C-alpha positions in Angstrom: 58.6 -9.4 3.4 56.2 -8.3 6.7 54.1 -11.8 6.4 57.9 -13.4 6.7 58.4 -11.3 9.6 55.2 -12.5 11.5 56.3 -15.9 11.5 60.2 -15.7 13.2 60.7 -17.9 15.7 57.7 -19.8 15.7 57.5 -23.9 15.5 54.3 -25.3 13.9 52.9 -28.9 13.8 53.3 -30.5 10.3 49.4 -32.0 10.5 48.8 -28.1 9.8 50.6 -27.5 6.8 50.3 -25.8 4.2 49.6 -22.8 5.9 48.4 -20.0 3.8 48.3 -16.1 4.7 47.7 -12.8 2.9 47.6 -9.5 3.8 47.7 -5.9 2.3 51.3 -4.6 2.4 52.5 -1.2 2.2 55.7 -1.0 0.0 58.7 1.1 0.0 62.0 0.7 -2.8 64.7 2.0 -2.2 66.8 1.5 -5.7 66.6 3.8 -8.4 66.8 2.5 -12.2 68.7 4.4 -14.9 66.6 2.5 -17.9 64.5 5.4 -19.7 61.3 3.2 -19.5 61.5 2.9 -15.9 61.0 6.0 -14.6 58.4 8.2 -13.8 55.0 6.5 -13.1 56.0 2.8 -13.9 58.9 2.3 -11.6 57.6 4.1 -8.7 59.5 4.3 -4.8 55.9 3.7 -2.8 53.1 0.9 -3.8 50.7 -1.0 -2.1 50.7 -4.4 -2.6 48.3 -8.1 -2.0 51.7 -10.2 0.0 50.7 -14.1 -0.3 52.5 -16.4 1.8 52.5 -19.9 2.1 55.0 -22.1 4.4 55.0 -25.9 3.8 56.8 -29.3 4.1 60.0 -29.4 1.2 58.6 -31.6 -0.9 55.5 -29.6 -1.7 57.3 -26.2 -1.9 57.5 -26.9 -5.9 53.3 -27.4 -5.8 52.7 -24.4 -3.4 55.0 -22.3 -6.0 52.5 -23.5 -8.9 49.6 -23.0 -6.9 50.4 -19.3 -5.8 51.2 -18.6 -9.6 47.7 -20.1 -10.7 46.0 -17.7 -8.3 47.8 -15.0 -9.7 46.7 -16.0 -12.8 43.3 -16.2 -11.9 43.1 -12.6 -10.3 44.6 -10.8 -13.7 42.8 -12.4 -16.5 39.1 -11.0 -15.7 40.5 -7.8 -16.1 41.1 -8.6 -19.9 44.7 -7.8 -19.4 46.9 -9.5 -22.0 49.6 -11.1 -20.1 52.7 -13.6 -20.3 54.4 -15.7 -17.7 57.9 -15.8 -17.0 60.0 -18.9 -15.8 62.8 -17.0 -14.3 66.6 -18.0 -15.5 68.7 -18.7 -12.7 71.0 -15.8 -13.4 67.9 -13.4 -12.5 66.8 -15.0 -9.6 67.5 -12.9 -6.4 69.8 -15.2 -3.2 66.1 -16.1 -2.1 64.6 -17.8 -4.9 65.0 -21.2 -6.1 62.6 -20.7 -8.8 60.7 -17.9 -9.5 58.0 -16.5 -11.7 57.5 -13.2 -13.6 53.7 -11.9 -14.5 53.9 -9.2 -17.0 51.0 -7.6 -19.0 51.5 -5.2 -22.1 51.3 -1.4 -21.1 50.4 0.2 -24.5 51.9 3.3 -23.0 55.3 2.1 -22.7 54.7 -0.3 -25.6 55.8 -2.9 -24.2 55.6 -5.5 -21.6 56.0 -4.3 -17.3 56.1 -6.6 -14.8 52.8 -6.9 -12.9 53.4 -9.7 -9.7 56.1 -12.6 -9.5 55.8 -15.4 -6.6 58.8 -17.2 -5.5 60.1 -20.6 -4.3 62.5 -19.9 -1.1 62.8 -23.6 -0.4 64.5 -23.2 3.4 66.2 -19.9 2.6 63.6 -17.4 4.7 62.8 -20.4 6.9 66.0 -20.7 8.1 67.0 -16.7 8.3 63.7 -16.4 10.4 64.0 -19.7 12.4 60.4 -20.6 11.4 60.1 -24.6 11.8 58.0 -27.3 11.9 57.4 -30.4 14.1 57.0 -33.9 12.5 57.0 -36.7 15.7 59.3 -35.1 17.4 61.4 -33.3 15.1 61.7 -29.9 14.2 62.7 -29.3 10.5 62.7 -25.7 8.4 60.1 -25.2 6.3 59.7 -24.0 2.8 58.0 -20.9 1.9 56.7 -19.8 -1.4 56.2 -15.9 -1.6 54.3 -13.9 -3.3 56.3 -10.6 -4.0 
């Protein structure tokens, strides 16, 4: 994620957290799918997304994940899409994610739901890998990150 990389090797004051960032990202997907429903225009290899990234203290990461999910729902609701929010089970999570929501919308052309957004609580996984810390009373700690993917 570009915003996570932007913050690598940084130390932030605890008093200035949470740090909320957003950016438009150009994305390139390397993997392919053999599932027939994902072929063609639905599972494209190049797309643009809005990336939201929040850095916070560990005790706030669950609340920040809910905040990002609510922002996503508020953005999509006025579009009149029939949506559902999936709280993903642990076996569906990648290595960085402690918890993840997928937001899916009904896609009549596919006659099924498809993912339109997701957000994850990555706890301190990304901050440790990228050396992103916060300073609190003369000590440095790894921050937690919740991200929209």
